[in-house]
C-alpha positions, 0 to 999 in steps of 0.5 A, a space after each residue: 606268686 605275683 610276676 615281675 613286670 619288666 614291660 615298661 613300654 606298654 605301661 607308658 603306651 597305656 597310660 598315655 592313651 589314657 592321659 590323652 582321654 582324660 586330660 583332652 577331653 576337657 577341651 574347648 574346642 568342639 569335636 568335628 561334626 562328621 566324626 561325631 556323625 560317624 561315632 554315632 553310626 558305630 553306636 548303633 550297631 552296637 548292643 550297650 547293655 549296661 549304657 556305657 555309651 549313654 553320653 553319646 546324644 547327638 547334639 553334644 560335644 563329642 569330645 565329652 563322651 566316655 571313651 572319646 578323646 580329641 586333640 584340644 587344638 583341631 578338636 579331631 577325634 584320636 582315641 577310642 578307649 572303649 575296653 574293659 579290664 579282663 576278669 574271670 568270674 568264679 561264679 554265674 551270676 559275676 559272669 553275668 554281671 560282667 557280660 552285661 559290661 561288654 559291648 556287643 554287636 558289630 564294627 561300624 567302618 564309619 570308623 574309616 571317617 576318623 581319620 586322625 585316629 591313632 588309638 583304638 582299644 576294643 579289648 574284653 569286649 564281646 564280638 562273639 562270632 565276628 572276623 576281624 573288620 578288614 577296614 582296621 588296616 586301612 586307619 592309617 594313623 593307628 599307633 595303637 590297636 588293642 583287640 585282645 579278648 574281644 572273642 573275635 574268630 578267624 584268620 588275621 586280616 593281612 592288612 593290617 601290616 599296612 600300618 606301618 605306624 603302629 607302635 602297639 598291637 594287642 591281637 591276643 584272642 583263643 579264636 583267631 588264627 595265622 598260618 603266616 606272620 608274613 603280613 607282619 613284617 609290614 609293622 615297621 614301627 611296631 614295639 609290642 606285639 602280642 599274638 597271646 592264645 592265637 592258633 600259629 601252629 601253621 606259622 613256622 616263619 614266626 621267628 623269621 619274621 619278628 626278628 626282622 622287626 627293628 624296634 620291637 621291644 617285646 613278644 608275646 606268643 604265649 599259648 599259640 601252639 608253636 613247635 620246634 623249628 629245626 629249620 636253621 635262622 640267622 636271628 640278630 635281634 639288638 633291641 628285642 627285651 621280652 619274649 613271652 613263650 609259656 603254654 606252648 608244645 616246645 620239647 626243647 629250648 629253641 637255640 635261636 634264643 640264646 643270640 638275643 643279647 638284649 633278652 631281659 625276661 624270658 618265659 618258657 613256663 608250661 611247655 613241654 621241654 625235657 632234659 637238662 636245663 640248658 647251660 647257655 642261658 648264663 650268657 644272656 647276661 641282663 636277664 632279670 626274668 627267667 621262668 622254666 617253671 611246669 617243664 619236665 627236665 630231667 636236671 636233678 638239682 639247682 643248676 649251679 650256673 644260676 649264679 653267673 645271672 648277676 642281674 637276675 630277679 625274678 626266678 621261676 623253677 616251679 614243678 621242673 623235678 628239682 629234688 635232694 637238697 635246696 641248693 647253696 647256689 640260690 643264696 649266691 643270686 643275690 639280686 633275686 626279689 622273686 623266687 619260685 621253687 615250688 611243685 619240686 622234690 626237695 626234702 631238705 633245706 639249708 637255711 643258711 642259703 637263704 641269708 643272703 637274699 636281701 633283696 627277696 620280696 616273694 618267696 615259694 617252696 609251696 608242695 615240695 615235703 621238705 622236712 625241716 624246723 620252720 624256726 631256722 627257716 624264718 630265723 635265715 630269712 630275719 638274717 638279711 630280707 626282715 624289711 623287705 619280704 613280702 610273700 611267704 609261702 611254705 604250704 604243703 610241706 612236712 615243716 615241724 616244731 614251733 613258729 618262732 616270735 621273730 615272723 612278728 617282725 617281718 614288717 612288710 609281710 603281706 601273705 604268709 602260708 605255712 598250711 598243710 605242715 606239721 607246726 604245733 604249739 601256742 601262738 601269741 600276739 608277739 608274733 604278728 606284732 609287728 605284722 601291720 601289712 598283712 592281708 592273707 594269712 593261711 595256717 589251715 590242715 594238719 598244724 596242731 596250733 593254739 591261738 587265745 590271746 587277750 580278748 582286748 587284743 587289737 590285731 596290728 594287721 586287716 587281713 583280707 583272707 583268714 585260714 585257721 582251721 584245725 587251730 585251737 581257736 575255742 571255746 569263745 568265738 574269737 573277739 579279735 576277729 573283730 577289728 578285721 574290717 577287710 575281711 572277705 575270705 575266713 575259715 575258722 573249721 575244726 577250731 572247737 568253738 561252740 556258742 552263738 555267732 556274735 552279732 558284730 560277726 555278721 557286720 564285718 562285711 557286706 558281702 564275704 567270698 568265702 567262709 568256713 565255720 565248719 566241724 564246730 559246735 555253734 548254735 542258735 539260728 541264722 537269718 541271713 548269709 552274706 557270701 557271694 561264694 562259699 558258706 560251710 557251716 556244716 557239722 554244727 548245731 545251728 537250728 531253725 529254718 534255713 537261712 536266706 542268701 545272696 541271690 548269687 551265692 554258689 555253693 552253699 554246705 549246711 549238712 549235720 545240723 538241726 536245721 528244720 521247717 519246709 524247703 519251699 521258702 528257701 529253695 523258691 526264693 534262693 539263689 538261682 546261680 547255686 552250683 553246690 548245695 548239701 543241706 543233708 542230715 538235718 530235720 527238714 520236713 514236707 515236700 520238695 518243690 516244685 520250683 527248679 527251673 531256674 537252678 540251670 547251673 546247679 552241680 551237686 544236690 544233696 537234699 539226703 537224711 531229712 524227713 521229707 515227704 511227697 514226690 520227686 518234682 518233675 521240674 527236676 528234670 530242668 537241672 541240666 548240668 546235674 552231676 550228683 542228686 541224693 535224695 536217700 534215707 526220707 520218706 519219699 514214694 512214687 515213681 521215679 519222673 521220666 524227666 530225670 532222663 534229661 540229666 544226660 551229666 548225672 554222675 551219682 543218682 542216690 535215691 537208696 532208702 525211701 519208698 519209690 515204686 515201680 519197675 527200674 526205668 529202662 531209660 536210666 541206662 539209655 539216657 544216664 550214660 554219665 552214671 557211676 554210681 545208682 543206689 536204689 537200696 531198699 524202696 519198693 521197686 518191682 519187676 526185672 532188671 532191664 538190660 539197658 542198665 548194662 549200656 553203663 560204661 562208666 557204672 562202678 557202684 549198682 545198688 539195688 538190694 532190698 526190693 522187690 525185683 524178680 527175674 534172673 540177673 542179666 548176663 550182660 553185666 560183664 559189660 559193665 566196663 568200668 568195672 571190668 577195668 582194675 584200675 579206676 581213674 574216674 574221679 567224681 569230685 569237683 573242684 573250685 578256687 579263686 586267687 587266694 583260697 581253693 576248696 576241693 569238694 568230694 561227692 560221695 554215697 552210702 554203700 552197704 559192703 563187708 556186711 556194713 552201711 559206710 559212707 564213701 566219698 573221697 575213695 570213691 572212684 576205687 570202689 566197685 560194687 554190686 548188690 542185688 540183695 533181699 530181692 526175688 531173683 530166679 536162676 542161676 548165678 551167670 558165669 559172666 560175673 566172673 569177667 568183672 575183674 574190677 570188682 570189690 562188692 558182690 552182695 547177692 544174699 537172700 534172693 532165690 538163686 540156684 544152681 552151682 556157684 561159677 568156677 570163674 567167680 575165683 578170677 575176680 582177684 579184687 574181690 574184698 567182699 562176697 556175700 551170697 547166703 540165703 539163696 539155694 545154691 548147692 554143689 561144693 565151693 569153687 577151688 578158685 575161691 583159694 584164690 582170692 587173696 583180697 576176701 575180707 567178707 565172706 558169707 555163704 551161710 544157708 544154702 545146700 553146698 557141700 562137700 570140703 572148704 578149699 583150703 587157702 589162707 583167706 578160707 580158713 580164716 573166716 568165722 565159722 558163721 560163714 558157712 552155717 547151714 550147709 553140708 560143708 566139712 572141714 576148718 574152719 567148722 567144726 565138721 570133719 570130712 569123710 575119708 572120701 571128701 578128704 581124698 578128693 579134695 585133697 589137691 584143691 587149689 591145684 591143676 585140672 590134671 592134679 585133681 585127674 591124678 588123684 582119682 587114678 591114685 584112689 583107684 591103685 588103693 582101691 585095688 590093694 585094699 580089694 586084694 588084701 581083704 579077699 585073700 585075708 576074708 577068704 582064701 588065708 581061712 581055707 589055707 589054714 583051717 582044715 575043717 574049713 577047708 573040708 566044708 568048703 570044698 564039699 559045698 562046692 561038689 554039692 553046687 557042682 551035682 545039682 548045676 549037672 541035674 539043672 542042665 540035665 533036666 533041661 536037656 531033656 
């Protein structure tokens, strides 16, 4: 929402300065020769890449020079206006272009010769590394000084306090600091002071000093690192009308503010203010602008006292934790023109509370979760603000129902955003009948709306931005778009459009900023894309070679199409400013060209799922900013070049499903410390796993499966910090944003988990996986793997692993997928496996495991094929366990003491059984059968006689 500008004084000062520049510049009086020479000396020390000072030529009238104004009576130089408007470039190319317009170099003290100079504006140039020259404090005639945004650094010179005539001072620079503002007390005529972004954390006297400036009208101290000052200060301002303390470190509202009875504007947004919103604000009866947004207040509802501010025009309460019902208090503030209650937790709204806001021009209720019929909100707003409402933002709520025809009656509406709701139904031409001023139309995502106007319909509006993603607009390409001659941003993705893009579409704009036609059924060839920022044509059926693009394009997404041919012409003659390039899943062929030296701003490169061949070009090592590189599923070969070790910012490296050879390089672990995903799946890598891989602190996914790797599994895997944590906060995603649109991009990779291959992107931050399957690894499974508490998937299948399964594998409580099949493992399945409650894929088949399968809900739920090829028994396989196995495993999952107890019980049972068998097998027959008893004793006598003879013989 656009803010209300109360700063009339600043506006008049700037206007006056501009008027002087243009009105007095055409004077018949020539400038003073000495002042002309002073200006030429000043120019000599400046670097002017864009020739802004080309008119500054010796012998010419300096009063006619660009940026110079003179007194039309005396010819003395009065004003030097060399500032430029502030810009925030979105792309590298825009940044370079803007930088060329900035003056650089040094400020020559020859300005001291301009005795009558009363206005100096050097704002938003680039004097990087320079301190503010102290001699500026000697320009005694100055009434206007603007050095904002010019990259000055260091301490603000106290000599500026000598400028007693100064009325306007703007020093807003993030690299400046002031340990005290005592020097400001000498500026007795000052009416406007702006020190935004300067470091004033030590300047605790800021309020004490500024409160003594008798003429101060506006004070801007935004983003100055100010804290609460508990010292008692007597504040008695009579003139201060505008106070900006936003983006600071306040934890409570400075109480001295409530003594400033003349205040008309207060901005305390983006601080850390806690507690209830103070009701003292209601005593500031002149207040017209109040912004408390983005503070962690504990107020649960809109304060009722706000209705006492009967002059309030702007109310900003965005992100202050309000919840419950949208209060009727708002409806009592009939003076409101701008209302921002976005990013709160309102669930319901009483539409009637909007009916009395007759002066409302802008309203933002986005990102609340309001569950209501959108038609009732529009109907209530139409009661009183039908002719005035300019901007309506209801995005990211739970609004439902149909858009009412009354929407078309808001004839002043310029911006409408109802995106990310649950609207449905048909849209007709009537909905837009009187929206002639509409410039921004956003209704994408989740809405199930259909708009198929008459082919001859001519819209009354001429929009700058249209976002209708997920609307049903097809199957024909929307003909009404040909009348949108000012269009710079368009999203008609997922809209059921098919066929060829009509020729007139490419004539709509000489240069789009954002163009999204993804996820349709569009066909044909594209020769040229006149887009400067973001292009998304992914998931269509475009054919032919890759199109030419503007040299300063930032993001290009052409994945999942049928583009073919070589990459050489496209890449080597493409934009050098690309930060995102995704052309995976096409029919591209040939080798990757070796011309990456100039793409130093590339963050994401995805060339996967094509028919590319050859080796990885060494020049890819110059992609110093790359964060994600995917070459997967091509036919590339050779060793990974060592130049890739210089890609220190890389988070994802995916070379899977190629024919790369050589060892897994040690430098991967030594140099690529930011890696979160390393995927070398299905190649021909050999050798052993280097211990350097264990140095990764951020690694979440390690896939070395389907290679020829040998040796043992490193015990140091337990050092993989990100996998030892149960909660992961890292998220490999990127966010780009402009004034009118935002576009979130998530990068991901294909992973083999749970026995299948899936793509993980938006939830990649939650995935942790180790896949070493189908190699020639030997030795035992290291027990240290049991320390990987955050591991979700472990695949060691089809190796030559021996020994027992470590007992502590069962400690990996978040494990969802475990595959140890086709090894040479022996022994029993550890009883701790019964604790793996999240396990939904298990394969232990084709080993030498034995014993009973431990009892647990999870382990018995798997198919018998998870256990085949072993010597196991018990459910879910059909083989029953013998009593020994049953007895031994009766207490599976129990404690060590329980298992020991079961062995003792088994001994007692054996004793009893032995006694019974001995008694009934020997003693009982002798007792009951007479012939057995006589034979038994006769046999004993014969044995006795033989023993007697034996011992008698031995004795002789």
